[in-house]
C-alpha positions as CSV (number, residue, x, y, z in Angstrom):
1,M,-7.3,-28.2,11.0
2,G,-7.2,-27.0,14.6
3,A,-6.9,-23.4,15.7
4,S,-3.4,-22.1,16.5
5,S,-2.0,-18.8,17.5
6,G,1.2,-19.5,15.5
7,S,3.4,-18.3,18.3
8,P,4.9,-21.6,19.5
9,A,5.8,-22.6,16.0
10,N,7.5,-19.3,15.4
11,S,9.3,-18.7,18.7
12,A,12.3,-20.7,17.7
13,D,13.0,-18.4,14.8
14,R,13.4,-15.3,17.0
15,G,16.7,-16.2,18.6
16,P,19.9,-18.0,17.7
17,A,19.4,-21.5,16.2
18,R,21.7,-24.4,16.2
19,G,23.3,-25.5,12.9
20,G,22.7,-28.9,11.4
21,S,18.9,-28.5,11.2
22,R,18.7,-30.1,7.8
23,R,16.7,-33.3,7.3
24,A,17.7,-35.3,4.2
25,G,19.4,-32.1,3.0
26,Y,16.5,-29.7,3.4
27,V,15.9,-26.9,6.0
28,P,12.4,-25.7,6.9
29,L,11.3,-23.0,4.5
30,R,11.1,-20.5,7.4
31,E,14.9,-20.6,7.6
32,Y,15.3,-18.9,4.2
33,A,16.1,-15.2,3.7
34,V,16.4,-13.6,0.3
35,I,18.9,-11.2,-1.3
36,G,18.7,-9.6,-4.8
37,D,20.0,-7.1,-7.2
38,G,17.0,-6.0,-9.3
39,R,17.5,-8.8,-11.9
40,T,17.7,-12.0,-9.9
41,A,17.5,-13.2,-6.3
42,A,18.9,-15.9,-4.1
43,L,17.6,-17.9,-1.1
44,V,20.1,-18.0,1.7
45,A,19.4,-20.6,4.5
46,R,20.2,-19.7,8.1
47,D,23.0,-22.4,8.0
48,G,24.8,-20.3,5.4
49,S,23.9,-22.2,2.3
50,V,22.7,-20.4,-0.9
51,D,20.1,-23.0,-2.1
52,W,18.4,-21.1,-4.9
53,L,19.7,-18.7,-7.5
54,G,18.5,-18.2,-11.1
55,L,21.0,-16.6,-13.5
56,P,21.2,-14.3,-15.3
57,E,17.6,-13.3,-14.4
58,M,15.1,-14.2,-11.7
59,D,13.2,-16.4,-14.1
60,S,16.3,-18.0,-15.7
61,P,17.3,-21.6,-15.1
62,A,18.7,-22.0,-11.6
63,V,22.5,-22.5,-11.1
64,F,21.8,-23.3,-7.4
65,G,18.6,-25.3,-6.9
66,A,19.2,-27.4,-3.7
67,V,15.9,-26.2,-2.2
68,L,14.2,-28.3,-4.8
69,D,16.7,-31.2,-5.0
70,A,19.2,-31.5,-2.2
71,A,21.3,-34.1,-4.1
72,R,21.3,-32.7,-7.7
73,G,20.3,-29.0,-7.4
74,G,23.6,-27.4,-6.5
75,R,24.4,-24.9,-3.7
76,F,27.0,-22.6,-2.2
77,T,27.7,-23.4,1.4
78,L,29.7,-21.3,3.9
79,A,29.7,-22.0,7.7
80,P,31.9,-22.9,10.6
81,A,33.4,-26.4,10.4
82,V,32.5,-27.0,14.1
83,P,29.2,-27.1,15.9
84,H,27.6,-23.7,16.0
85,R,24.5,-21.6,16.6
86,A,23.3,-18.9,14.2
87,K,21.5,-15.6,14.5
88,R,20.8,-13.3,11.6
89,R,19.2,-10.0,10.5
90,Y,19.0,-7.7,7.5
91,L,21.1,-4.6,7.9
92,P,18.4,-2.0,8.7
93,G,16.9,-0.4,5.6
94,T,18.6,-2.9,3.3
95,N,18.4,-6.3,1.6
96,V,21.9,-7.1,2.8
97,L,21.9,-10.2,5.1
98,E,24.1,-10.6,8.2
99,T,24.4,-14.0,9.9
100,D,26.4,-14.4,13.1
101,F,27.8,-17.9,13.9
102,F,28.6,-18.7,17.5
103,T,31.0,-21.6,18.3
104,S,32.8,-22.7,21.4
105,R,36.0,-21.4,19.8
106,G,34.7,-17.9,18.8
107,A,32.2,-16.1,16.6
108,V,32.2,-14.9,13.0
109,R,29.8,-12.8,10.9
110,V,28.9,-13.6,7.3
111,T,27.5,-10.7,5.2
112,D,25.7,-11.8,2.0
113,A,24.6,-9.6,-0.9
114,L,24.0,-9.5,-4.6
115,A,26.0,-6.5,-5.7
116,L,24.4,-3.1,-6.5
117,H,26.0,0.2,-7.3
118,E,25.6,3.3,-5.2
119,D,23.6,5.0,-7.9
120,S,21.5,1.8,-8.5
121,T,22.5,1.7,-12.2
122,L,22.4,-1.7,-13.8
123,T,25.7,-3.1,-15.3
124,P,26.3,-6.3,-17.2
125,M,28.0,-7.8,-14.1
126,R,26.2,-10.1,-11.7
127,E,28.1,-10.8,-8.5
128,L,27.4,-12.7,-5.3
129,L,29.5,-11.3,-2.4
130,R,30.1,-13.2,0.8
131,R,32.2,-11.4,3.4
132,V,33.3,-13.1,6.7
133,D,34.4,-11.0,9.7
134,G,36.0,-12.6,12.7
135,L,34.2,-11.3,15.8
136,S,36.1,-13.2,18.6
137,G,38.4,-16.2,19.1
138,S,39.5,-18.3,16.2
139,V,36.9,-20.2,14.1
140,P,37.6,-22.8,11.4
141,L,35.2,-22.5,8.4
142,C,34.5,-24.4,5.2
143,W,32.9,-23.4,2.0
144,S,31.8,-25.3,-1.1
145,M,30.3,-24.1,-4.4
146,Q,28.5,-26.7,-6.6
147,P,27.1,-25.0,-9.7
148,R,24.4,-26.8,-11.7
149,F,23.8,-24.8,-14.9
150,G,20.4,-25.1,-16.6
151,Y,18.7,-26.8,-13.7
152,G,21.5,-29.3,-13.7
153,T,20.9,-30.4,-17.3
154,R,24.1,-28.9,-18.7
155,R,27.6,-30.2,-18.3
156,T,29.8,-28.1,-16.1
157,R,33.5,-27.7,-16.9
158,L,35.9,-26.5,-14.2
159,A,39.2,-24.8,-15.1
160,R,41.5,-22.0,-13.9
161,R,42.0,-18.6,-15.4
162,A,44.9,-16.6,-13.9
163,G,44.8,-19.0,-11.0
164,V,41.1,-18.4,-10.4
165,P,38.6,-21.3,-10.5
166,V,36.0,-20.9,-13.2
167,A,32.9,-23.0,-14.0
168,T,31.5,-22.9,-17.5
169,A,28.6,-24.3,-19.4
170,G,28.1,-23.1,-23.0
171,T,28.0,-19.2,-22.9
172,D,27.6,-19.1,-19.1
173,A,30.5,-18.8,-16.7
174,L,31.1,-18.0,-13.0
175,A,34.2,-17.7,-11.0
176,I,35.2,-17.9,-7.3
177,C,37.6,-15.2,-6.2
178,A,38.7,-15.8,-2.6
179,W,40.8,-13.7,-0.4
180,D,42.0,-15.0,3.0
181,A,39.3,-17.7,2.7
182,G,41.7,-20.6,1.9
183,E,43.1,-21.8,-1.3
184,P,40.2,-22.9,-3.6
185,E,40.3,-26.5,-4.7
186,C,38.5,-28.0,-7.7
187,D,37.3,-31.6,-7.6
188,N,34.4,-33.5,-9.2
189,G,32.4,-30.4,-10.2
190,V,32.9,-28.7,-6.9
191,I,35.0,-25.6,-5.9
192,S,35.7,-25.6,-2.2
193,G,38.0,-24.2,0.5
194,H,38.6,-24.1,4.2
195,F,40.3,-21.6,6.5
196,E,40.5,-20.3,10.0
197,L,39.5,-16.8,10.9
198,E,40.6,-14.9,14.0
199,G,38.8,-12.0,15.7
200,G,39.5,-8.7,13.9
201,R,40.4,-10.4,10.6
202,R,38.3,-10.5,7.4
203,A,37.8,-12.9,4.5
204,L,36.0,-12.3,1.3
205,I,34.5,-14.5,-1.5
206,S,33.2,-13.1,-4.8
207,M,31.2,-15.1,-7.3
208,P,31.0,-13.1,-10.5
209,F,28.7,-14.5,-13.3
210,A,28.6,-13.8,-17.0
211,H,26.0,-14.7,-19.6
212,Q,27.0,-14.4,-23.3
213,E,29.7,-11.8,-22.3
214,P,33.2,-11.8,-21.0
215,L,33.7,-12.9,-17.4
216,V,35.3,-10.2,-15.3
217,L,37.6,-11.2,-12.5
218,P,37.5,-8.4,-9.9
219,A,40.1,-7.2,-7.5
220,R,39.5,-7.4,-3.7
221,A,39.3,-3.7,-3.3
222,E,36.6,-3.5,-6.0
223,C,34.5,-6.1,-4.2
224,E,34.8,-4.4,-0.9
225,A,33.8,-1.2,-2.4
226,R,30.8,-2.8,-4.2
227,L,29.6,-4.3,-0.9
228,D,29.7,-0.9,0.7
229,A,28.0,0.6,-2.3
230,T,25.3,-2.1,-2.1
231,C,24.5,-1.2,1.5
232,A,24.5,2.5,0.6
233,A,22.2,2.0,-2.4
234,W,19.6,0.1,-0.3
235,L,19.8,2.7,2.5
236,S,19.3,5.5,0.0
237,W,16.3,3.8,-1.6
238,A,14.7,3.1,1.8
239,H,15.3,6.6,3.2
240,D,12.4,8.4,1.7
241,R,9.7,5.7,2.0
242,L,6.5,7.0,3.5
243,Y,5.1,5.0,6.4
244,S,5.3,5.7,10.2
245,G,2.4,3.7,11.5
246,Q,2.1,1.0,14.2
247,W,3.8,-1.7,12.2
248,S,6.5,0.4,10.5
249,E,9.2,-2.3,10.7
250,A,6.9,-5.0,9.1
251,V,5.7,-2.6,6.4
252,M,9.2,-1.5,5.6
253,R,10.5,-5.1,5.4
254,S,7.5,-6.0,3.2
255,L,8.3,-3.0,0.9
256,L,12.0,-4.1,0.7
257,A,10.9,-7.6,-0.1
258,L,8.6,-6.2,-2.8
259,K,11.5,-4.3,-4.2
260,L,13.5,-7.6,-4.5
261,L,10.6,-8.9,-6.7
262,V,10.9,-5.9,-9.1
263,H,12.7,-6.8,-12.4
264,A,14.5,-3.6,-12.9
265,P,15.2,-3.9,-16.7
266,S,11.4,-4.1,-17.4
267,G,9.6,-2.8,-14.3
268,A,7.7,-6.0,-13.9
269,V,7.0,-7.4,-10.4
270,A,7.3,-11.1,-9.9
271,A,4.9,-13.0,-7.7
272,A,7.8,-14.8,-6.0
273,V,11.5,-15.7,-6.7
274,T,10.9,-19.4,-6.6
275,T,9.1,-22.2,-8.3
276,S,7.4,-25.4,-7.1
277,L,7.8,-25.0,-3.3
278,P,4.8,-27.1,-2.1
279,E,1.5,-25.9,-0.8
280,E,1.3,-29.3,0.8
281,M,4.2,-31.5,1.7
282,G,4.3,-34.5,-0.7
283,G,1.4,-33.1,-2.8
284,E,1.1,-31.9,-6.3
285,R,0.3,-28.3,-5.7
286,N,3.7,-27.0,-6.8
287,W,3.7,-24.0,-9.2
288,D,6.1,-21.7,-10.9
289,Y,5.6,-18.1,-9.5
290,R,8.5,-16.3,-11.3
291,F,6.0,-14.4,-13.4
292,S,3.9,-11.2,-13.0
293,W,0.2,-11.8,-12.3
294,V,-2.3,-9.1,-13.3
295,R,-4.3,-10.1,-10.1
296,D,-1.5,-8.5,-8.0
297,S,-1.4,-5.2,-10.0
298,A,-3.8,-3.1,-8.0
299,F,-2.2,-3.9,-4.7
300,T,1.2,-3.4,-6.2
301,L,0.5,0.0,-7.7
302,A,-1.3,1.1,-4.5
303,A,1.7,0.1,-2.3
304,F,4.1,2.0,-4.5
305,L,2.0,5.1,-4.6
306,R,1.1,5.2,-0.9
307,L,4.6,4.5,0.3
308,G,6.4,7.0,-1.9
309,C,7.8,4.9,-4.7
310,P,6.8,6.9,-7.8
311,A,9.5,5.6,-10.0
312,E,8.5,2.0,-9.3
313,A,4.9,2.8,-9.8
314,Q,5.4,4.4,-13.2
315,A,7.8,1.7,-14.4
316,Y,5.3,-1.1,-13.3
317,F,2.3,0.6,-14.8
318,W,4.0,1.1,-18.2
319,W,5.3,-2.4,-18.2
320,L,1.8,-3.7,-17.5
321,M,0.3,-1.5,-20.3
322,H,3.0,-2.7,-22.7
323,A,2.6,-6.4,-21.8
324,S,-1.2,-6.3,-22.1
325,Q,-1.0,-4.4,-25.4
326,L,0.9,-7.3,-26.9
327,T,-2.1,-9.6,-26.3
328,H,-4.9,-7.0,-26.7
329,P,-7.9,-7.4,-26.6
330,D,-7.2,-10.6,-24.7
331,L,-5.9,-10.1,-21.2
332,K,-3.6,-12.8,-20.0
333,V,-3.6,-14.1,-16.4
334,L,0.2,-13.6,-16.1
335,Y,3.1,-12.4,-18.2
336,R,6.8,-13.1,-18.2
337,L,9.0,-10.5,-16.7
338,D,10.1,-9.4,-20.2
339,G,6.4,-8.9,-21.1
340,G,5.9,-12.1,-23.1
341,H,2.9,-14.3,-22.4
342,R,4.0,-17.8,-23.4
343,T,4.8,-19.8,-20.3
344,P,4.5,-23.5,-21.3
345,E,4.5,-25.8,-18.2
346,R,6.8,-28.8,-18.0
347,P,8.3,-30.9,-15.2
348,L,12.0,-31.1,-14.2
349,P,13.6,-34.4,-13.2
350,W,14.1,-33.2,-9.6
351,E,12.6,-34.8,-6.5
352,G,11.1,-31.5,-5.2
353,Y,11.4,-30.0,-1.8
354,R,11.4,-32.9,0.7
355,G,10.0,-35.2,-2.0
356,S,7.2,-32.9,-3.1
357,G,7.0,-33.3,-6.8
358,P,6.5,-32.5,-9.5
359,V,8.9,-29.6,-9.9
360,R,7.3,-27.4,-12.6
361,I,8.8,-24.8,-14.9
362,G,6.4,-22.5,-16.6
363,N,2.7,-22.1,-15.6
364,A,-0.3,-23.4,-17.5
365,A,-2.6,-21.0,-15.7
366,A,-1.4,-18.5,-18.4
367,V,-3.9,-19.9,-20.8
368,Q,-6.9,-19.9,-18.4
369,I,-9.8,-17.5,-18.5
370,Q,-9.9,-15.5,-15.3
371,L,-12.4,-12.7,-15.6
372,D,-11.3,-11.0,-12.4
373,T,-8.1,-9.8,-14.2
374,Y,-10.1,-7.1,-16.1
375,G,-11.2,-5.6,-12.8
376,E,-7.7,-5.6,-11.4
377,L,-6.3,-4.0,-14.6
378,L,-9.0,-1.3,-14.7
379,Q,-8.5,-0.7,-11.0
380,T,-4.8,-0.3,-11.5
381,A,-5.3,2.2,-14.4
382,W,-7.9,4.1,-12.4
383,Q,-5.4,4.5,-9.5
384,Y,-2.7,5.6,-11.8
385,A,-4.9,8.1,-13.6
386,L,-6.1,9.6,-10.3
387,A,-2.5,9.9,-9.1
388,T,-1.2,11.5,-12.2
389,G,-4.3,13.2,-13.6
390,D,-3.8,11.8,-17.1
391,L,-3.8,8.8,-19.3
392,D,-2.0,8.2,-22.6
393,V,-4.5,8.4,-25.6
394,D,-3.7,4.9,-26.8
395,I,-4.0,3.5,-23.3
396,A,-7.3,5.3,-22.8
397,R,-8.7,3.7,-26.0
398,R,-7.5,0.2,-25.0
399,L,-9.1,0.6,-21.6
400,A,-12.4,1.5,-23.2
401,E,-12.1,-1.5,-25.4
402,L,-11.5,-3.7,-22.4
403,A,-14.6,-2.4,-20.8
404,D,-16.5,-3.3,-23.9
405,L,-15.1,-6.8,-23.8
406,V,-16.2,-7.2,-20.1
407,C,-19.7,-6.3,-21.3
408,T,-19.7,-9.3,-23.6
409,T,-17.7,-11.8,-21.5
410,W,-18.9,-11.3,-17.9
411,Q,-21.6,-14.0,-18.3
412,E,-19.1,-16.7,-19.1
413,P,-17.8,-19.2,-16.4
414,D,-14.0,-19.0,-15.7
415,A,-11.2,-20.5,-13.7
416,G,-11.4,-17.8,-11.0
417,I,-8.6,-16.1,-9.0
418,W,-7.5,-19.4,-7.5
419,E,-6.9,-20.9,-10.9
420,V,-8.8,-24.1,-10.3
421,R,-8.0,-26.9,-12.7
422,G,-11.5,-28.3,-12.7
423,P,-14.5,-27.2,-14.8
424,P,-15.1,-23.4,-15.2
425,R,-17.7,-21.9,-12.9
426,H,-19.5,-18.6,-12.3
427,F,-17.1,-17.5,-9.5
428,T,-18.5,-14.7,-7.4
429,Q,-15.3,-12.8,-7.1
430,S,-14.9,-12.9,-10.8
431,K,-18.3,-11.3,-11.3
432,M,-17.5,-8.7,-8.6
433,M,-14.3,-7.7,-10.4
434,C,-16.2,-7.4,-13.7
435,W,-18.4,-5.0,-11.8
436,V,-15.3,-3.1,-10.6
437,A,-13.9,-3.0,-14.2
438,L,-17.0,-1.3,-15.5
439,D,-17.4,0.9,-12.4
440,R,-13.8,2.2,-12.9
441,A,-14.4,2.6,-16.7
442,V,-17.5,4.7,-15.9
443,D,-15.6,6.9,-13.5
444,L,-12.7,7.4,-15.9
445,A,-15.1,8.3,-18.7
446,E,-17.0,10.7,-16.5
447,R,-13.6,12.4,-15.7
448,G,-12.9,12.7,-19.4
449,L,-9.9,10.3,-19.2
450,I,-11.2,7.6,-21.6
451,P,-13.7,7.7,-24.5
452,T,-17.3,8.1,-23.5
453,R,-19.1,6.6,-26.5
454,R,-20.1,3.4,-24.7
455,L,-20.7,4.9,-21.3
456,P,-24.4,4.2,-21.1
457,H,-23.8,0.6,-22.0
458,W,-21.2,0.3,-19.3
459,R,-23.6,1.6,-16.7
460,T,-26.4,-0.7,-17.8
461,T,-24.1,-3.8,-17.8
462,R,-22.7,-2.8,-14.4
463,G,-26.3,-2.9,-13.1
464,R,-26.9,-6.3,-14.7
465,I,-23.7,-7.8,-13.1
466,S,-24.8,-6.5,-9.7
467,A,-28.2,-8.0,-10.1
468,F,-26.7,-11.4,-11.0
469,I,-24.4,-11.3,-7.9
470,E,-27.2,-10.3,-5.6
471,S,-29.7,-12.9,-6.9
472,R,-27.3,-15.9,-7.7
473,C,-24.2,-15.5,-5.5
474,F,-25.6,-14.8,-2.1
475,S,-26.7,-17.6,0.2
476,H,-29.4,-16.7,2.8
477,R,-28.6,-19.9,4.6
478,R,-25.0,-19.0,4.9
479,D,-25.8,-15.3,5.2
480,S,-22.8,-14.7,2.9
481,Y,-21.7,-14.2,-0.6
482,V,-20.6,-17.7,-1.7
483,R,-17.8,-19.1,-3.9
484,S,-19.8,-19.4,-7.1
485,A,-23.3,-18.9,-8.3
486,G,-25.7,-21.5,-6.7
487,S,-23.1,-23.0,-4.4
488,E,-22.9,-23.0,-0.6
489,D,-19.1,-23.0,-0.5
490,L,-17.3,-20.1,1.0
491,D,-14.4,-18.1,-0.6
492,A,-12.2,-15.5,1.1
493,A,-11.6,-13.9,-2.3
494,V,-15.0,-12.2,-2.2
495,L,-13.4,-9.9,0.4
496,L,-11.6,-8.4,-2.6
497,G,-14.9,-7.2,-3.9
498,H,-15.3,-5.3,-0.7
499,L,-11.8,-3.9,-0.7
500,Y,-12.1,-2.8,-4.3
501,G,-15.5,-1.1,-3.7
502,Y,-18.0,-3.5,-5.1
503,G,-21.3,-1.6,-4.6
504,G,-23.6,-4.3,-3.7
505,D,-25.7,-4.6,-0.5
506,G,-23.6,-3.2,2.3
507,H,-25.4,-5.3,5.0
508,R,-24.7,-8.5,3.0
509,M,-21.0,-7.7,2.8
510,R,-20.7,-7.1,6.5
511,A,-22.5,-10.4,7.1
512,T,-20.2,-12.1,4.7
513,I,-17.1,-10.9,6.6
514,S,-18.6,-12.4,9.8
515,T,-19.4,-15.7,8.1
516,L,-16.0,-16.0,6.5
517,A,-14.4,-15.3,9.8
518,R,-16.4,-18.2,11.3
519,G,-16.2,-20.6,8.5
520,L,-12.6,-20.2,7.1
521,R,-10.7,-18.8,10.1
522,H,-8.5,-20.9,12.4
523,G,-6.8,-18.6,14.9
524,P,-5.1,-15.9,12.8
525,Y,-5.2,-18.2,9.7
526,I,-7.7,-18.0,6.9
527,H,-8.1,-20.7,4.3
528,R,-8.9,-19.7,0.8
529,Y,-12.1,-21.5,0.2
530,S,-14.2,-24.5,1.0
531,G,-15.1,-27.2,-1.6
532,E,-13.1,-29.0,-4.2
533,D,-10.9,-27.5,-6.8
534,G,-9.9,-30.2,-9.2
535,L,-6.7,-31.1,-7.5
536,S,-5.9,-33.9,-5.0
537,G,-4.7,-33.2,-1.5
538,D,-5.0,-30.2,0.8
539,E,-3.1,-26.9,1.4
540,G,-2.2,-24.5,4.2
541,A,-3.8,-21.3,5.2
542,F,-3.3,-18.5,2.6
543,L,-1.6,-15.6,4.3
544,A,-3.0,-12.9,2.0
545,C,-6.6,-13.9,3.0
546,S,-5.8,-13.2,6.6
547,F,-4.6,-9.7,5.8
548,W,-7.7,-9.2,3.6
549,L,-9.9,-10.1,6.5
550,T,-7.9,-7.7,8.7
551,E,-8.4,-4.9,6.2
552,S,-12.1,-5.6,5.9
553,L,-12.5,-5.5,9.6
554,A,-10.8,-2.1,9.7
555,R,-13.0,-0.7,6.9
556,T,-16.2,-1.9,8.5
557,G,-15.7,-0.3,11.9
558,H,-14.1,-3.2,13.7
559,L,-10.8,-1.5,14.4
560,P,-9.9,-3.2,17.7
561,Q,-10.4,-6.7,16.1
562,A,-8.4,-5.6,13.1
563,I,-5.5,-4.4,15.3
564,E,-5.6,-7.6,17.3
565,L,-5.5,-9.8,14.2
566,M,-2.8,-7.7,12.6
567,D,-0.6,-8.0,15.7
568,E,-0.9,-11.8,15.4
569,L,-0.2,-11.9,11.7
570,V,2.9,-9.7,12.0
571,G,4.2,-12.2,14.6
572,L,3.9,-15.0,12.0
573,S,6.8,-13.9,9.8
574,N,10.1,-15.6,10.0
575,D,13.0,-14.2,12.0
576,V,13.9,-11.7,9.2
577,G,10.3,-10.5,8.5
578,L,9.5,-12.6,5.4
579,Y,6.4,-14.5,4.5
580,S,5.7,-17.4,2.2
581,E,2.4,-18.0,0.4
582,E,0.9,-20.2,3.0
583,I,1.4,-21.4,6.6
584,D,0.4,-24.8,8.1
585,P,-1.9,-23.7,11.0
586,D,-1.0,-26.8,13.0
587,T,2.8,-26.4,12.9
588,G,3.5,-22.9,11.7
589,E,5.5,-24.3,8.9
590,F,5.9,-22.1,5.8
591,L,4.3,-23.5,2.6
592,G,4.4,-22.4,-1.0
593,N,6.8,-20.1,-2.9
594,L,8.7,-17.3,-1.0
595,P,9.0,-14.6,-0.5
596,Q,5.4,-14.3,-1.7
597,G,4.7,-10.8,-3.1
598,L,0.9,-11.0,-2.5
599,S,1.4,-11.8,1.2
600,H,3.6,-8.7,1.6
601,L,1.3,-6.6,-0.5
602,A,-1.7,-7.6,1.6
603,L,0.2,-6.8,4.8
604,I,1.0,-3.3,3.5
605,S,-2.6,-2.7,2.4
606,A,-4.0,-3.9,5.8
607,A,-1.5,-1.7,7.7
608,L,-2.5,1.3,5.6
609,A,-6.2,0.6,6.1
610,I,-5.8,0.4,9.9
611,T,-3.8,3.7,9.9
612,D,-6.6,5.4,7.9
613,A,-9.3,4.0,10.1
614,S,-7.5,5.1,13.2
615,K,-7.2,8.6,11.9
616,D,-10.9,8.7,11.0
617,T,-11.8,7.4,14.5
618,A,-9.6,10.1,16.1
619,R,-11.4,12.9,14.2
């Protein structure tokens, strides 16, 4: 793929955009924003359509899934009924979305939110709020709500309760309460309405949802108050976050996006709110990311600790310790948001985003062996212990047992961080993270925080792992650590060894950074690896890898280059500051699930590293 700065492809997202940009029912993935309430999240397109919403939880079956099947997935549309342009933003410091629609007849503003309470307490009620304010003139608008319970597999019944349209399927129910938004009509599984709004007037639509509980039909005053409380709750949460560096807006938006991925009832952090958005248009690389990956844990805890989110850090750490206890001594690659580990993979009878099938539910990577996860878990526990000065006795014992397990399993081949679906290999990054696991265990033992009985064995095995990496996983021809033992392929994941403090040859790591920048970089984009992976087709550039390179440059004394690359990467977000998993370097098109937690975590980590390096340089 050719080099690209990314600016031309992104420039259209920075100003008002014309409506009607859908092709065969789909909008570019860049046109999605996300809203959430700590339990679930919705994708809202710039044209006013809610195209994804799992209920009652983020990993529940979707009631709106049009992003994956425009014809059968279901959606909730709300937009002017005449040609229009749109411009949107998040209200500063919140995850409340404002979209302004401009027409020849006037302008309106739509405010979208999943309701919170001012004290951020969780209640049984889930509610999507859509408020429309007339800004000028007089604008005709239409709305349509097409629920598709259970990914469209369950029959939907429409009826009225106290005059309010209600859609039900089994023990699930949702309603449409509309005020000054036209008289709701029910026809052929669709609830819809149309109205005209003058400047200075306001309309409101509430969509309450119930799962195995009574459906509450709210009053307008209650909905208005909840929308105000939602804004206040987000502002209150964002107020005390701790970052004032060069990219404060991007870091804050990334932290707010990360907060949307937190499953508040458990403390888990999802990798993304979606499933099966393609890494290649028309290809098979479509995965369910509504789970929590151990590979993200160290970045997640570091972000929470560094940016002043102690409650989230503690909740996430204890969720991770609980989930991993249920499978101890095995450590699973990923866990469900409720802490379970069974995630069987199956296809849905949907066409997929722009025909990119299959649409998968569940993730078979859960049964893979990925040895790097032990390093990430020990790194996470080490960060938590250093921040709090203590570890629970039972957790300390289990961490020591995991270190013992690494001593016996590090020599095995595995699927690696990229979860290849070909034969297992001796992936370099996996070996590096096994080294990190034992290095952190040694440090925790030396601090008296975990049992020390096997400390000499951990030290010895740590040395053996380093010897294997240096003798088997470095190519003198490439002048780089390579993807796997004995190969000549490159892998951006070895940068994680550097970022987590792998203590190999420092000169070799600096040379690797240069080689990866030459071999995998195209403009600001970094591809994950070279070589085959057991799947057909290709993929875009993995955004987290670009941020890992940025951080590596900052940590190795190349601060100007790091700042330059960071500026480019910050410019690659969509108009509301969100990132997907990947970007097509040729077109700037978003690829993969979104918003992608790892992309935002890597941005935060890179920004913090540059800030630290800048302070060191100034001393």
